[in-house]
N, C-alpha and C positions, 0 to 999 in steps of 0.2 A: 788471678790478680785481685779478685774480690771475695767477699764472704757474705753470708747471710747473718743478720743481727735480729735478735728477738725484740719486738716492740709489741707489748700488750698481746693481742690475739693473732698476731701474724709475724712474718720476718721480712725485713727490708734488706735488699742487695746493696752493699756499699763497696765502693772501690776507693782506696785511699792512695793519695799521691804526695810524695814529699817526705821529709824526715819525720819519724815517729813523735819526736819531741817537739814538732812545730805546733803553733797555736792552730786549733782546728777551725776551719770554715766549712760548714755544712751546706752542700750546694744541692738545689732542687730545680729540676729540668721543666720545660714546657710541656704542653700537651692539653689535657690529660691523655694518657695512653702511650706516651713516648717513654725514653729512658735517659740515663745519664750520658749516653753517647751523643745526645743533642749538642754537647759542648765540645766534642771532639777533643783535641788537645789545645784549644785556644787558652784555657785557664792555666795551663801547666806552668808557665813562666813565673806564676805567684809563689811556686814552691822554691824558687832559686834563692839560695842563701840560707835556707833551712829554718827561716822564722816562722813560716807558715805552711800548713799542709792542708790539701783538699780532701774532703770526705764527700765524694760524689754518690748520691743515693738515688736508687730507683724507688719512685713513690709507690704508695700501697697498691698492690695488685698489678703493678706496671713492671716491665722489662724482666729482670731476672729475679725480682721479689716474688715472694710467696703468692701464688695465684689463687690460692684457696680462701684468701680474706673475704668474709662474708659481704655479699653485695650491699647489704644495708649499711655497711661501715665505708662505702665509697662516697664520702663527703669531704668538702673542703675542711670543715670543723674536725673531723677525725683525723684527716691527714696533718692538720696543724698540730694536733696532740701528739702525733707520730714524732714530730720534731723533738719535742722534750723527751719523749720516751727513748728516741734514738740517742740523744745526748746522754741520758742516764745509763743506757746500756753500753755506750762506749766509755763511760766514767769520765765525761768532759763537762759535766753539768756546771762545774764551777767557773769554766771559762770557754766559751765558744762564740762564734758569730755565724750568721746564716746569709746566703745568697740565694735568691730565687729569680728566675727569669721567665717571663710570660706567665703561664699558670703556676709556675714555681714561685713567682713573685706574688700572686694571689696567696698562695699557701704561707710563705714566710711573713706576709703582712697580716694575715688572720692569726698567725702564731704570736706575732708581736702585740696584738690587740689582746688575745686570749691569755698571753703569759708575758705581761710587761716586765722588764727587767730580767727575764731568764736569760736571753743571749746578752753578750757584751754589746753587740750591735747587730742590726739588721740591714741588708743591701736588697732593696726592691728594684729590679732591673726590668723595664718595659712592663709595668704593672699598672693596675687600677684599683680604686678602693670600693668601687660600686659597679655592678654590672650595667647600670645605666649607661655608662661610657661606651659599651660595645654597640649602642645604637649608631654610633659614628661610622661603624665599619660599612654599612650599607652605602651611605653617602660617599665614602672613600672608594668603594668597589665600583660604583656607578661611573666614577670619573677616571678609573684605572686604565691606563693605556700600556701596550696596544690592546685593541679589542679582543684578539684571539687569546691573549693571556687572561683577560677579564673573564671570558668564557670558561677558561680552564680552571680558574680559581673558583668561581661560582659552582661549577660542577663538583669540584673536589670537596666543597664544604657540604654539598648535598649527599654526596657519597658517605660522609661520616655517620650518618644514621643507619646505614645498611652494611658497613664494612664487615667483612667475616675473616679474612686471611691475613697473614703477614705480607704477601705480595700486594694485595689490594691497599692495605694500610701504607706500605711504602710508597706506591704509586700516588695515592692521594695527598701524602706529605709533600712529595716532591713536586706535585703539581701546584701546591700552595705556596711554596717557598719563594717564587718571584715577587709575590705581594708583599714579602716580609723585608725585601732589600730595596734601598733607595733606587738603584739601577736594576730593573727587573731582569735584564739580560747582561749585566755587567761581570766584571772580573771578580768582585767579592763573593758573588753567588756561585760562580763556577768554582772558585777555590774552596768554598764551604762544602759543596757537594762533593769534591774530590777528597777532602780530609775526612769526611763522615761516611763515605760509601761503604755500605755493607756492614756497618757497626751495629744498627739499632735492632733491638728486639721489641716489637710493637705488642700492645694489648688491644686488639680491635674490639672486645667487649667493653674495655673501659672507655675507648673512643666513642662507641655507640651511646654508652650510658650518659656520658657528659655532654655530648653534643645536643641532647634534648633537655639539658638541665642548666642552660645558661653557664656552662663551663664552671659550675660550682656555685653560681649565684652570690658572689661575693658581695657584701653589703656592710662595711665597716666604717663608712665616712664619718658618721656621727660618734664613733668611739676612738677616733685617732688621737684625741686629747688625752686618752688614758695611757698611752705608750710613753714609758719613762726613759727608755734607753735610746741612744743615738740611732738615727736611720739615715742611710744614704739612698737617696732616690735618683735613679738614672732614667732618662728618657731620650728617646730618638726624635729630633726635629720633624722628621718625615714618616713617623711611625703611622701606618694606616690601620693598625689593629688596636694598639693601646696609645691613644692620642696623647701627645705631649701635654695637652691641657689637664689631662688626668693626673699626670705627675706633678705639675705645677700646683693644681689644687690640693693634691696630697701633702705636698711639702708645707703648704700654708697651714693645714689643719694639725700637722705633727708638731708637738712641743720642742722637739730637738732633732731637726732635720736639716740636711744639706741636699740641695738639688743640683744636679749637673745633667745639662742638656748637650747631646751630641749632635752637632750641627750638621754632619755629613752622613747621618744614619738614619734608617727607618726602624725596624723592629729588632734587628740583629746587630746591636751596637758592638757586642764582643767580638764579632767576625768582621764588621764594616770598619771600625776604628779600634782595632785590637790594642795597639799600643797605649792610646789614651784611656781606654777602658781599664786596662791592667794597672796603669799608673794611679788612676782615680781609686781604685779598689784597694790597692796597696797603701796609698796615703790615708785612707779611712781606717784600715786595719792598724796601721802604725799608730794613728791617733788614739784609738780605743784600747790599744795593748800597752801604751807607753806608761 
């Protein structure tokens, strides 16, 4: 269903969904070290009607992408350049938008700063503009309930620095997931786990690398004024990882931004409030393509 696409010194795996004639939305997953299956089929309704198509990409050295990309290129800045290179290889450079969630949001925001005006629009979902916002995670974790889940999540992050195998990566990611949902044992989490079970291909070496690098060390707050194209900023009111305050601050700094806060979500808005998430993204795409 997917294919490898050349970008500079490596190849990225992409899976396209929707009509080939649809306006392309380049989608980048969380992690680092995860893959496009992070989204399951939650975004697929965006392709209904044929106006838009999804281009779900596995980031550099992740998932089914070429695993031989030089380690020194495992940086947020290089991955942001990959976005433009991928658009060029797909021959959509004259018209595309980007959507990134979590680490993917860091990536598309870095791309927006480094390549203002390149995409028609950027969608930053559960992101931050500076690594300083990650300091909030420790406070959130200290208050996370129930206690047994707090210990489980804490252990999973510690294991990122030593993870070696697919099974180990799968276990630690599943252990982290309750922290990312408003209801840590709720129906939305269980449905997400059901819909994504067995799909992911992890990159343990990439997880190890970025876990000791502030997950890319994003720091573009002072450059957000350089972004010339429209940006849709999406935040979850109860996000314990990328605090909603980071989304609000980001939107204030961007010259042409729209902020939407999902009141009933934590980090995984596209799964927790799927209908509203899809409607919000579609409205933004309609606006920038009309």
